[in-house]
C-alpha positions in Angstrom: -0.1 0.0 0.2 1.3 3.7 -0.8 2.6 5.5 2.1 3.3 9.5 2.4 4.1 12.0 4.8 4.1 15.7 4.3 4.9 18.4 7.0 4.8 22.6 7.4 6.9 24.7 9.3 4.1 27.8 9.5 2.4 30.2 7.0 2.2 33.8 7.1 4.3 37.1 5.9 7.9 37.0 4.5 10.8 38.4 6.0 14.1 39.2 5.7 15.3 36.6 8.1 13.2 33.8 6.4 15.2 35.1 3.0 18.8 35.2 4.7 18.6 32.2 5.7 16.6 30.3 3.2 18.9 27.5 2.9 18.6 26.4 6.5 15.2 26.1 6.2 15.1 24.2 3.3 17.9 21.6 4.8 15.9 21.6 8.0 12.8 20.7 6.3 14.7 18.0 4.4 15.7 16.5 7.7 12.4 16.5 9.4 10.9 15.3 6.4 13.3 12.4 6.1 13.0 11.8 10.0 9.4 10.7 9.5 10.0 9.1 6.2 11.9 6.5 8.2 9.2 5.7 10.3 7.0 4.9 7.5 9.8 3.0 5.3 10.9 0.8 8.7 6.8 -0.6 8.7 6.3 2.3 11.6 2.8 3.7 12.3 1.6 7.0 11.1 1.5 8.3 14.5 5.2 7.3 14.9 5.7 9.3 11.6 4.1 12.4 12.5 5.6 12.6 16.1 9.2 12.1 14.7 8.6 15.1 12.2 6.8 17.2 14.8 9.8 16.5 17.5 12.6 17.4 14.5 10.7 20.6 14.1 10.4 21.6 17.6 14.2 20.7 18.2 15.5 23.1 15.1 15.8 26.4 16.4 14.6 28.2 13.0 10.7 26.6 13.6 8.2 28.4 15.8 7.6 25.2 18.7 9.8 24.1 20.6 13.6 25.5 21.0 12.5 28.1 18.4 8.6 29.1 20.4 8.0 33.0 20.6 7.8 35.1 23.4 4.5 36.3 25.0 4.0 39.7 26.3 5.5 38.8 29.6 8.5 37.6 28.0 7.7 34.1 28.7 7.2 30.7 26.4 4.1 28.9 26.4 3.6 25.8 23.7 0.9 24.3 22.2 0.2 20.9 20.6 -1.9 18.0 19.4 -2.2 14.8 17.8 -4.7 12.4 16.3 -4.9 9.0 15.1 -7.5 8.0 12.3 -8.2 4.5 13.4 -9.7 4.8 16.4 -10.0 8.7 16.6 -8.1 9.1 19.7 -6.6 12.5 20.3 -4.0 14.4 22.9 -3.6 17.8 23.2 -1.5 20.3 25.6 -1.6 24.1 26.1 0.3 26.6 27.9 3.2 24.7 28.6 6.7 25.3 29.7 10.0 23.5 29.9 9.2 20.3 28.0 11.6 19.8 25.5 8.7 17.9 22.8 5.2 19.0 23.5 4.2 16.7 20.9 5.7 13.7 22.6 3.4 14.7 25.9 0.9 15.4 23.5 1.0 11.4 22.3 1.4 10.2 26.1 -1.8 11.8 27.0 -3.3 10.2 23.8 -2.4 6.5 24.4 -1.5 6.4 28.2 -4.5 8.4 29.9 -8.0 8.9 29.9 -7.9 12.4 29.2 -7.5 14.7 26.3 -6.4 18.0 26.9 -3.7 19.0 29.9 -2.6 22.3 30.4 0.1 24.5 32.1 1.3 23.0 35.3 -0.5 20.2 35.3 0.4 18.9 32.0 4.5 19.7 33.3 3.9 17.6 36.3 2.7 14.6 34.2 5.8 15.2 31.6 7.8 15.1 35.3 6.1 12.3 36.3 6.8 10.2 33.2 10.6 11.6 33.1 9.8 13.2 29.5 12.7 15.7 28.3 12.9 18.9 29.7 15.1 22.1 29.8 15.4 25.3 31.3 13.8 28.3 30.3 16.9 29.7 28.3 17.1 26.8 26.1 13.8 27.8 24.4 14.5 31.5 23.8 16.3 31.8 20.6 18.7 34.9 19.3 15.9 35.5 16.8 12.7 35.3 19.1 14.4 37.7 21.9 14.9 40.3 19.1 11.7 40.3 17.7 10.1 40.3 21.0 12.0 43.5 22.2 11.2 45.3 19.2 7.7 44.4 19.3 7.6 45.1 22.9 8.7 48.6 22.3 5.6 49.4 20.1 2.7 47.3 21.3 0.4 48.6 24.2 -1.9 46.1 25.8 -4.7 47.2 23.5 -2.6 46.0 20.7 -1.9 42.9 22.1 -5.7 42.0 22.7 -6.1 42.7 18.9 -3.2 41.1 17.1 -3.2 38.6 14.8 -1.7 35.4 16.1 0.1 32.7 14.1 3.3 30.5 14.1 2.8 26.7 13.8 4.7 23.3 12.4 3.2 20.0 12.0 2.8 16.9 10.3 0.3 14.3 8.5 1.0 10.4 7.6 -0.7 7.5 6.2 1.4 4.3 7.0 1.8 1.0 4.8 -1.7 -0.3 6.8 -3.6 2.8 5.6 -3.7 4.1 9.3 -3.7 7.7 9.2 -2.6 10.4 11.8 -1.7 14.4 12.2 0.0 16.3 14.4 0.6 20.1 14.7 2.6 21.8 17.3 3.5 25.8 18.0 5.3 28.4 20.2 2.8 30.8 19.9 3.2 34.2 18.5 5.5 37.2 19.6 4.2 39.5 22.2 0.9 37.5 22.1 -1.1 37.7 25.5 -0.4 35.5 28.3 -2.6 32.5 28.3 -3.9 32.6 24.9 -4.7 29.5 23.3 -4.7 29.0 19.3 -5.4 26.1 17.1 -2.7 24.0 17.5 -4.0 22.7 20.5 -7.3 22.2 19.3 -8.9 19.0 17.4 -11.0 19.8 14.5 -9.0 23.3 14.0 -5.7 23.0 13.8 -5.2 19.0 13.7 -7.6 16.0 12.7 -6.8 12.6 10.9 -9.8 9.9 10.0 -9.0 6.5 8.5 -10.4 6.2 5.0 -11.0 10.1 4.8 -7.5 12.3 5.5 -5.4 13.8 7.9 -4.4 17.5 8.1 -2.8 19.9 10.1 -3.2 23.5 9.8 -1.5 26.6 10.0 -1.8 30.6 10.1 -3.7 33.0 12.1 -5.1 30.8 14.9 -8.2 32.5 15.7 -9.6 32.2 12.3 -8.9 28.6 12.3 -10.6 27.7 15.3 -13.6 29.8 14.2 -13.7 28.1 11.4 -13.0 24.7 12.4 -10.8 24.7 9.6 -9.4 21.1 9.5 -12.8 19.4 10.1 -14.6 21.7 7.5 -12.2 20.2 5.1 -12.9 16.8 5.8 -16.5 17.2 6.0 -16.6 18.5 2.7 -14.7 15.5 1.5 -17.2 13.0 2.8 -20.2 14.8 2.2 -19.7 16.1 -1.5 -17.4 13.2 -2.5 -14.7 16.0 -3.7 -11.1 15.3 -3.4 -8.3 16.3 -0.9 -7.2 19.0 -3.1 -10.5 20.3 -4.2 -11.9 20.6 -0.4 -8.6 22.5 0.7 -9.1 24.7 -2.3 -12.7 25.2 -1.5 -12.2 25.7 2.7 -8.8 28.6 2.0 -10.1 30.2 -1.3 -14.0 30.1 -1.2 -15.2 29.3 2.3 -12.4 31.7 3.7 -11.9 34.1 1.0 -13.3 37.1 3.0 -11.2 36.3 6.0 -8.5 38.7 6.5 -6.2 36.8 7.7 -3.1 34.3 6.8 -4.2 30.6 6.3 -2.5 27.1 5.5 -3.2 23.6 5.4 -1.7 20.2 4.6 -3.0 16.9 3.8 -3.0 13.2 3.2 -5.8 11.2 1.8 -6.4 7.5 2.0 -4.6 7.0 -1.4 -1.6 8.9 -0.2 -2.5 12.0 -2.4 -1.1 15.1 -0.7 -2.5 18.6 -0.7 -0.4 21.7 0.5 -2.8 25.1 0.2 -2.0 28.3 1.6 -3.2 31.9 0.8 0.1 33.7 2.4 3.3 34.9 0.4 4.8 31.5 1.9 4.7 28.3 3.8 7.4 26.0 4.7 6.5 22.8 3.5 7.7 19.4 1.9 6.2 15.8 1.1 7.5 12.5 0.3 5.3 9.5 -0.9 6.5 5.8 -1.3 10.3 7.0 0.1 10.4 9.7 -3.2 10.2 13.3 -1.8 7.7 15.1 -3.7 8.9 18.9 -2.8 10.5 20.6 -0.5 9.5 24.5 -0.9 9.1 27.9 1.3 7.6 30.0 -1.0 4.7 29.5 -4.0 
């Protein structure tokens, strides 16, 4: 049976930093893609693949998750993540998380080893400590680039601006394994100078993450509030189920038709039950890459 994996490193406006580090971003996407594909190639599950890919993204300081997380308006790190497997429709999610090196691994633990779906803040951190998951000091997560951006943004943003600002910055992965099982995972380090305690789409099943065997697996990125309000990932899946349209048609309909009047950045990646891949966005760039049956299909940042 065909197998495939697709990843994204976030969608949004262009920047001088991205332009000047383009080669590093492309190299990072390739290594992430290979980490996930290795799981599939060796007979691993789709859940194994998306966790491996997102862990690799969380470990890469260039991407806004894990080590590359943004600083909120208090200068602190708060991370969100979710994972879903398509066979039993099991899910796990974390939010407002600190000090856990790989939030996606904690989300998977919640999905597979507990009766819960969603944990946040100190309770989630306590569970990570109890299970001996890898922890890091605050300094590990604060990169030079994110610190510089926070210091600059902090100079101009008043609290009213913070409450109104659009918030985005996400990574994710979707996969189908050799047995036809599907999974999706999404993780974020929030957005620079966002209000403390803000929870976006990355930890919300059906918004930034969704998977269902026989249909599709999806991971969203962009302005989180718009993705939540429009239940973006689930909307794509339901379009496919109820109208019989293809994955690519459904992604385009949601991003470019249903949400065409939304004044925000939106992107989504998906894989269907035949291992077809779609990557749709309305922004200047979306870091993305995909492989099918071990063959690289694309590694791109811009259109």
